[in-house]
C-alpha positions in Angstrom: -14.3 10.4 -9.4 -11.9 7.4 -9.5 -12.5 5.2 -6.6 -10.5 2.1 -5.7 -12.2 -0.9 -4.0 -9.8 -3.3 -2.2 -11.0 -6.8 -1.6 -9.4 -9.7 0.3 -7.8 -12.8 -1.3 -7.9 -14.8 1.9 -10.4 -17.8 2.0 -9.5 -19.8 5.1 -11.3 -19.2 8.4 -8.3 -19.8 10.6 -7.8 -23.6 11.0 -11.5 -24.4 11.3 -11.6 -25.9 7.8 -14.4 -23.5 6.9 -14.2 -20.9 4.1 -14.2 -17.1 4.5 -13.5 -14.1 2.2 -15.3 -10.9 1.6 -19.0 -10.2 2.6 -21.2 -9.8 -0.4 -23.4 -7.0 0.9 -20.4 -5.0 2.0 -19.1 -5.1 -1.6 -22.5 -4.8 -3.5 -24.0 -1.9 -1.5 -21.0 0.4 -1.7 -20.4 -0.6 -5.3 -23.8 0.6 -6.4 -23.9 3.6 -4.1 -20.6 4.8 -5.6 -21.4 3.8 -9.2 -24.8 5.5 -9.1 -23.1 8.7 -8.0 -21.0 8.6 -11.1 -17.8 7.1 -9.7 -15.5 5.1 -11.9 -14.6 2.0 -9.9 -11.4 -0.1 -10.0 -11.4 -3.4 -8.1 -8.2 -4.9 -6.8 -7.1 -7.7 -4.3 -3.7 -8.9 -3.1 -3.6 -11.9 -5.6 -5.8 -10.4 -8.3 -8.5 -12.3 -10.1 -11.7 -13.5 -8.4 -11.7 -12.7 -4.6 -13.2 -15.4 -2.4 -16.8 -14.9 -1.3 -17.7 -15.8 2.3 -20.3 -18.5 1.7 -22.4 -17.3 4.6 -22.8 -13.9 2.9 -24.4 -15.7 0.0 -27.1 -17.4 2.2 -30.7 -16.4 1.7 -30.9 -14.5 5.0 -28.0 -12.3 4.0 -29.5 -11.1 0.8 -30.4 -7.4 0.2 -31.6 -5.3 -2.7 -27.9 -4.6 -3.5 -26.9 -8.3 -3.6 -29.9 -9.1 -5.8 -28.9 -6.3 -8.2 -25.3 -7.7 -8.3 -26.6 -11.2 -9.1 -28.5 -9.7 -12.1 -25.5 -7.6 -13.3 -23.1 -9.5 -15.6 -20.8 -6.4 -15.9 -20.3 -6.1 -12.1 -19.7 -9.9 -11.9 -17.1 -9.7 -14.6 -15.4 -6.8 -12.9 -15.3 -8.7 -9.6 -14.0 -11.9 -11.4 -11.0 -10.0 -12.8 -9.7 -7.8 -10.0 -6.3 -6.2 -10.6 -3.3 -6.7 -8.2 -3.2 -4.4 -5.2 0.6 -4.0 -5.5 0.2 -2.6 -9.0 -1.9 0.4 -8.2 -0.8 3.9 -7.2 -2.5 6.2 -4.8 -2.0 9.1 -7.2 -4.4 7.5 -9.7 -7.4 7.5 -7.3 -9.6 10.0 -5.4 -10.6 7.6 -2.6 -10.4 4.0 -1.5 -13.1 1.7 -0.1 -12.4 -1.5 1.8 -15.4 -4.0 2.0 -15.2 -6.3 5.0 -15.8 -10.0 5.7 -13.4 -11.9 7.9 -10.8 -12.4 5.1 -9.1 -8.9 5.5 -8.1 -9.7 9.1 -5.6 -12.3 7.7 -4.3 -10.7 4.6 -5.0 -7.0 4.1 -4.3 -6.1 7.8 -0.7 -7.4 7.2 -0.3 -6.5 3.5 2.5 -3.9 3.0 1.0 -2.7 -0.3 -2.3 -2.0 1.5 -0.7 -0.3 4.4 1.4 1.9 2.1 -1.7 2.7 0.0 -3.7 3.8 3.1 -0.9 6.0 4.3 -0.3 7.5 0.9 -4.0 8.3 0.3 -4.4 10.1 3.6 -1.1 11.9 3.2 -2.4 13.2 -0.1 -5.6 14.4 1.4 -7.7 11.6 -0.1 -10.4 9.7 1.9 -10.2 6.1 3.0 -13.3 4.1 4.0 -13.6 0.7 5.6 -16.6 -1.3 6.8 -17.2 -4.1 9.3 -14.0 -6.2 9.6 -12.2 -4.0 7.1 -11.2 -1.3 9.7 -8.8 -4.1 10.6 -6.7 -2.9 7.6 -5.8 0.1 9.7 -3.9 -2.1 12.2 -0.4 -1.2 11.1 -1.0 2.0 9.3 0.8 5.0 10.7 0.4 8.8 10.6 3.1 11.0 9.2 4.6 11.3 12.7 4.9 7.5 13.1 2.1 7.1 15.6 -0.8 4.7 14.9 -3.1 6.2 12.2 -6.2 5.8 14.3 -4.8 7.4 17.4 -7.2 10.1 18.6 -9.6 9.4 15.7 -13.3 8.6 16.0 -13.6 5.1 14.6 -15.9 2.1 14.6 -15.8 -1.5 13.3 -17.2 -5.0 14.0 -17.9 -5.2 17.7 -16.7 -7.8 20.2 -20.3 -8.7 20.9 -21.0 -9.2 17.2 -18.0 -11.4 16.9 -19.2 -13.4 19.9 -22.6 -13.7 18.3 -21.1 -15.3 15.2 -19.0 -17.6 17.3 -15.6 -16.5 15.9 -14.0 -14.6 18.7 -11.5 -17.4 19.4 -10.9 -17.9 15.6 -10.0 -14.5 14.3 -6.3 -13.3 14.5 -7.5 -10.2 16.4 -10.8 -8.5 17.4 -11.4 -5.3 15.5 -12.9 -3.4 18.4 -10.0 -4.3 20.7 -7.4 -3.5 18.1 -8.8 0.0 17.4 -8.9 0.8 21.1 -5.4 -0.6 21.6 -4.1 1.7 18.8 -5.6 4.7 20.5 -8.7 5.0 18.4 -11.8 6.7 20.0 -14.0 3.7 19.4 -17.8 3.9 19.5 -20.6 1.7 18.4 -24.4 1.3 18.0 -26.4 -1.7 19.1 -25.3 -5.0 17.4 -26.3 -5.2 13.7 -27.5 -1.6 13.5 -26.1 0.8 10.9 -23.4 3.0 12.4 -20.7 5.1 10.7 -18.0 7.4 12.0 -16.2 10.0 9.9 -13.2 11.7 11.3 -11.3 13.9 8.9 -10.6 11.8 5.8 -11.3 8.4 7.6 -14.7 6.7 7.3 -15.4 3.5 9.3 -18.6 1.5 9.4 -19.6 -1.0 12.1 -21.1 -4.0 10.3 -22.8 -5.2 7.1 -25.8 -2.9 7.7 -23.4 0.1 7.7 -22.1 -0.6 4.2 -24.3 1.8 2.2 -24.1 4.5 4.8 -20.3 4.2 4.8 -20.2 4.7 1.0 -22.5 7.7 1.3 -20.2 9.2 3.9 -17.3 8.7 1.5 -19.2 10.5 -1.2 -19.9 13.4 1.1 -16.2 13.8 1.7 -15.6 13.8 -2.0 -18.2 16.6 -2.4 
């Protein structure tokens, strides 16, 4: 199993002056779930190199067993520090792709042509795509073969409006994940805020929030058999 993980390169939280990036648990939990299942992982980002870490995801209250494992794993840290460039990879070389969230993807990956093309190519080739928390935002401009929005008619989830309200960023983000998925015709559903919740529809796996990261990776593995 060759699985691609696509991380954000965006580190500015709108014009607040605060930093953002990827959410540590949403990278670490899937990374180890997939690696422990025998997957070979390749990490990329739009700019390559070290993706920016959302500092809030590094706070004590945000730590999990997976983040602790990552902090004690020099090989994983080195892999993360030297991500390849997203534009240089080909869908043909991978069996699946996983997008960790954090607010960063809403600014760069949601609009990135290489990312959109990758998602469309993977699904067209019968290969699964997974995205968790804010990362379902990367589906914003992706289209199905007939030119309609990729998520139209599909069961999906992602970071809820109420969760965005709770973190005080509803007026900062370029779009709300829940609203966007509904506007594109997705059949959106959710669990209570901060509870693990994953939807699988065909080859598309989406997770609601950080707590859904490990379950989203497990759902991806199930699709891979």
